[in-house]
N, C-alpha and C positions, 0 to 999 in steps of 0.2 A: 900612086893610085889616085885618081881623081875623086872628088867628094861624092858624086853620084855613084861611082863604083864602090866606094867604101860603104855607102849606105846600103847598097844591094847585098854586100857581104855581111852586114851586121844582123844577128838574129833578131826576130821580131820582138822578143821579150825585152831586148836591150833598147830597141828603137822606141819602145813605149816611153822611155825616160831620156831620150836623146834630145838635146837642144843645142843647135849650132850657135856659136858666138859671133857677133858682128865684128869683133876686134881681132879674132884669130882665124887663121886659115884651117886650123885643125879642129875637129869636133870635141866637145866637152861632154862627158857623161856625168850626170848628177844623181844624187840619191832619190829614190821614189818619194813623191810628196806624201805627207801624212794627212789624214782627214782634218787635223787641226789647222793645217795651212789654208784650208778653204772652209771657213765656218759656214754652216748652213742655218739660215734663220728660220726655216720651216721644216718640221719632220717629214721624212719621205713617206709615201704611201706604203702600206703593208699589204702583203699578198697572202690570201687564204687558198689552200688547195682543197677544192670541193669535188666530191665524186660525181656531181651532176654537171656543174658548169666549168670544171677545170680550175685554172688559176684566176682568182678574183682579186683585183686590186682595189683597195679601200682607201679613200681620202683620209688624211690625218684627223679631221673633225669626226668622221665616222668612227675611227678608232677610239677617240675620247669617249664617245657615246657607248661603244661596245664594252669598254673597260669600266663600267659602272655596275654596282650591285643590282640595280633595277633591270639592266639588260642581261647580266649574267644569270639572273633568276630563271631566264627562259631555258637554260641548260637542264633544268629539273622539271620541265613540263613536257610530257609526251605529245608529239604532234598529233597522233591519232588516238589518244586516250585509251579506252578499253580494247581497241583493235589489237594492241600488243599482246593481249591474253590469248588471241587466236592466231595471229600471224607473227611468228617469232622474229622475223626480220624487221618488223615495224617498231624499231627501238629508237628512231630518230626523234629529235626534240624541236621545239619552237625556235631554239637558238639558231640552228643551221638553216632552217627555212627562212628566218628573218634576214640572215646574211644573203641568201640567194635572191630574195625579193629586192633588197637594196641594190644588189649587183645588176639584176635585170632592169630595174627602174632606170639606173644610170645608162645601161646599154640602149634602151629604147629612146630616152630623151636625147641622148647624144646622136643617135642615128637620125632622128628628126631634125636636129640642129644642122648636121652635115648636109642632109638631103635638101632642106628648104631654109636657106639663109633668111628669107623674108619673114619667117616666123618670129624673128628677133628673140630667140632663146639665148639667154646669157648664162654666165657661170653660176650666178645665184640661183637661177631656176634649176639648173642641173643638180646643184648641191642640195637644195631643198627637196626635190623629188627623191633623191637618194636617201635622205634622212627619213622621209615619210615611209618609203619602202622598208627601210631598216627597222623602224619603230612601230609599224602598223599592228603588231601582235603583242605589244607590251602588256595589254590588259587581259590576256588569257589567264584563267585560273586552273586549278588542279584538273588534270585529264582533259584539258582544252575545252571542247564544246560540251562535254558532260556537265561542266560547272555552270555555264550560262544557259544551257537549254534544258537541263534536268534539275540540278540542285537549287539554283537561285529561284526559279519559278515556284518550287514547292516550299522552300525555306522562307521566302518573302513574297507570298502571293499578292498580286495587284501591282507589284513594282515593275515598271518598265525599265529594264536594264539590259545592256548588251556589252560584249567585250570591247567593241570599238569605242564606246564611251569611256571605258576604263583605260584604254590605250592612250587616249588624249590626256586624261587626268594623270596617268603614270608618266607620260612624257613631260608634262609640266613639273611634276615632282622631281623627275630625273634632272631636268635642267636646273631647278632651284637648288636642290641639296648638293649637287656636284659643281655649282657655281660655273655653269657653262656659258652664260650669256657673254662675258668678256671674251671667251675663246671663240665663240661664234662671230663676234664682231671682228676679231683679228683675221678670221678667214673670209671676211667680206660680206657677211650677212647683215642685213639692215633690220633692226629690231624696233618695235614689235611686229612689223609688217611680215617678215619672213617666218616668225614663229606662228603667226596666224595662218599663213599659207601652208606650213607643214601640217598643222592640225586639221586644216580643212581637207588636205589631201588624204589624210588618214581616215577620216570619216566624212566623206562628201555627202551632200544632200541630193535627194532625188530631183533631177531637173524638170520632171513633168508635173503638171497640175493634177492632184489626185481626183479632182472633179471632172477634168477633161484631159485624158492622157495625151491627146494630140497637141495640147497647148503647153508651151514651156513657160516656167515661172520667170519672174524678174531675176536678174543676176544677184545671187545671194551672198557672194563672197567678198571679203576684204583684202585677202592676201594678194590676189592678182586680178587685173581687169578682165573684162569679158573677151577681149581679143586673144587671151591665152586660155580659153576654156578647155582646150584639148589636153592641157597638163593635168586636169582633174580626172582624166580617164585612165591614167597610167597605173596607179597603185590600186585603186578601187573604182571600177567602172560601173556607175549606176545607170548608164544608158543601155548597154547590152551585155555586160558581164565579162567582156574580154579585157583582162588586165594581167599584169606581171605576177600578181599574187597567185592566180590560177596557173599561170605558166610554170611557176616554180613547184607548186605542190602537186600538180599532175605528174611532172617528171620525177620529183623526189619520192612521192608516195608510191608510184608504179615501181620505181627502182627498188625500194625497200620491201614492198609487198610481193615482188616477183610477178607482177602483172604487166603484160605488154602494153606499151604506150604508142599508139598510132599517130599521135598529134606531134607535129614538128613546129615548136615555137620559133625556131631559127628562121623559118620562111616568113613568119609574121613580122619579125624584126626587119627582115630584108625588104619587105614589100609594104611597110606601113608608110602612109602619107597623111597629111592634114588637108582636108578640103572643107569648104563652107557647106553647112547643112542647116537649113532653116534659120539662117542669120547668125549661126555660131560655128566656130571652127571645131571640127571633129576628126578623130583619127579614123582613117579609112584604109582598106586593104585592096590589093589588086584583085580583079575579078576572078582570076584563075585560082585564088586562094579560098574560094567559097567552100570547096570540098574539104580542105584542110580544117576550116573552122567548124564544119559539121562534125568532123572527127574529134575536134576539141570538146564539143558539148556531149558527144557520144562517149568519150573517155570519162567525162564527169559522171554520167549516169551509170556507166559500168563500174566505176570505183564505188559509188554508193551501193549498187546492187551486190557487189562481190566482197566489199570490205567495210566501208563506213557504216552500212546498215546490216552487217552480218548479224544473224539472230543471236548467236552466242556472245558476240562482242556487245550487242545492245543490252543483253540481260546482265552481263558483267557490270556494265556502267549503271544499270538500274540498281543492282545490289550495292555497289559502292555508294551510290546516291543515298540509298536507305541508311547505310552505315553513317554517312556524313550527317544526315538529318538527325539521327539519334544522338550524334556527338555534338551537334551544334549547341553552343552555350556551355559545353563541358570542357572544351579545349579553347584556350584564349591566346590572342596574339597582341603583343605590345605595339601600340601605334604612337601617334604624335602626343607629346607631352606626358608620356608614360601611361596614357589611357589604354585599357584593355578592351579588345574586341572579340566577339564570337566569330566563328568561321564565316557565317553569312553576312556579318556586319563589317568585315574587313574591306569590302568594296567601297565603304564610305570614307576610308582613310588609307591613303596610298603608302604611308609608312608601315602600317600593319599588313597591307596587301602584298608588299614586297616580300614578306616572310611566308606567304602562302603558296605552296607548290605541291607537286605529287607526293612530297614527303609526308603530307598529312596522313596518307594511307599507312605508312610505316609507323607513324607516331601513334595511331590508334591500335594497329595490330600488335605492337610491341609494348603497349602500356600494361600496367598491372592495376589500374584503377578499377574499383568495383562499379563506379558510375559508368564506365565505358564498356562494361561487359557485353551489353546487347550489341553495340557497334562492333566490338571486337569479334563476337561470334559470327556476324555476317561476313566480315573480311576473312576470317579463318575458313569459312565455307568457300569463299572465292579462291583462296590459296590452295585448298584441297579439292577444288573443282566440284564441289557439291552445289551445283548451280540449279536454278529454277528450270523446269523443263518446258520447252515450247510444245504445246499440244496441237497447234494448228496455225495456219496462215491463210488469209483470204484477201481478195481484191474487192475494194469497195465499189459499189455500183452507183453511189451518190456521194457528194462531198459531206464529210462528217467533221465535227469539232469535238475532240475527245473530252474536253472539260465539261461539255454539256451532257454527254451520254455515258460517261465512264461508270458511274455508280449503278445506273439502270442496266447497263450491259453486264456488270458483275453479278447483279441479282439474277438476270436472265440466264447467265452461264451456270449459275448454281442450281437452277431448277432441274429436276431429274428428267432425263430423256426417257423415251419409252423402253429402251433396251437396258437401262441401268437398273441393277438389283435394288429392291426396296430397302435393304439394310445399309446401303452406301449413302452417306450424307456428305454433301458438298456445301461449303460455306463461301459466300461472296469474297471474303478476305483471302481465300485460297488462290484467287485469280489476279493476274496482272495483265492489263491490256495496253498494247502499244500501237499507236497509229503513226505510220511512216509516210512522209510525203516524198515521192520520187518525181523529179522533174528536170528539165534542162536548164534550170536556173531562173526562169521567169514564169513560174506557175504553169498555167495552161498555154502560154504563148510561146511561139517559136522565136528564140532570141536572135536568129539570123535576120528576121524581119526588121530588127532595130539596128543592124549593121549596114554601113554604107561602103560601097566599093568604087573603084575607078578603073578605067580601061587604059591600055597602053597608049592609045592615040589621043586620050583626053584625060591627062593625069590630074587636072584640077577640078574635074566635074564629078560630083558624088552621084552614084546611082544605086538603086535597089536591085536585088536579084531575087525574084520570086522563087519559091520552092519548086514549082513545076518547070522552071528553066534549068534546074540543077539535076534532078533525077526523079523517076517515078517510084523508086523503092526507098525513099526517105520516110521517117516516121510521119504518121498522120495525126497522132496525138503526142503531146509533149509533157504530160503529167499523169500520175496515178497515185492512189492511196492504197497502201497495204496495211492490213490489220493483223497483228500477231497477238495470240493469247498464250500466256504462260501460266503454269501451275506451280505454286510454292510448296505444296505438299508432295513429298517424295514417295509416299506409299504407292505401290504399283496398282493396287485396287482403285485407289482414288484417281490415279493418272488415267487409267483405262476408262473410268466413268467420265472423267473430265473431257477426254477425247470424244466420247459419244455425245456429250452435251454440246461440245463445240460444233460438231457436224449438224446437230439439230438446230442450234442457234443460227448458223449460217443460212440454213434453209428458211428459217423464220424471217431473217433480215434480208433475204435475197442477195447474199454475198456469194461471190465465186470462190470456192475452196481451191487452194493450190496444192500441188504435190510437194513433198519434202517437208 
């Protein structure tokens, strides 16, 4: 039998290990090579199986970051905070969201690199963008936005703090304590330039002049030059809000909440291009995607209306906040050099903040300390669903700042309405007022006005698409304020009187009362 005929007759599993000898006419079969025969100098990427994006391949440097206590902490922080107390499927955490954002960041930057070689995107750019997406949520505290929007402003009034700032500080801490700088250099990063770039991507500056929104500021970054300005729009987009952070949490939150998601981020990945806009390079989308992007922002407002700002979820977070405020200073966390920090002070020390997660809830709830009795009682009410009652909801007819009017509103709500019996007494402290800002992401402005598009026959020319060229049935307003009033007193007589007072108060303030 000839050699070709012999090869055809050999099973494929044997052919895998077949090697003909140059000195012999007959084939020689050898043992399968072991991994040690071919030493690998760099670890292989690892694959995560995700319910949203399928199989996500992660670079070895990303794995080193993921396998740190500072990143693993995100497993114990609920993505949607108090919403889990209303939607039983909303049990997902900041950990899986961060993995998803890191994955999508890599997908988008690589798509731009393949599509437009003239952008000069290199492997360092790709890796830095992925790391920024992965680490953009490191600074979240217990119950996510409850911590930075409700707890910290009340615990430390006057302090300007946001979780993005903490993310940058936690990233520095993560790199330092886990000695990752040498590892980053091995994988081709240039320090400190690339570290600066990653942190700038995580918390970019607003490119517009606050005094003149039509004017762009001088280039404020050190990580990359101005001709790579488009890279600063991938993880957190300050120009129009279209970024991979939203792409992931829209899809992930809808999946876990059981809410239909009409936005297809895959089409945005497919049709994203970089064009020059006002002297800088900006990510643009094909003109036919304008409807898909309106669906994106509509998805955002629907999630806020149906889930993020659910009246029961909001009051659960308010009660947890009150419990945390009463416990602040009574539970301590060890930080750098053995120093102890209160709950609200942990944001000043990342070693202490690493230990702060949703577990604080259980720590208070299961404590036996007499000092924590007041906090424990509130959390017991949450667990037993003894929640404050929403006595009414209204739509504001003028822009309001709650901090300026909260106390006077409580006093007004406590005044007896005409139909309330004389023997019923309401106290201002019985009421809790919540003002909710609903918008498309840019207060009263239409975010699509800040998006640029291109046409099939002119792919390098950025254009605007006015709303009237899209549809006549799109929103005419892009923001509103809702006012919710809750009563802390559970007595039915008090609740009925509080509802009457709310109706009278809305009439006095010229607010529109809403059903439900």
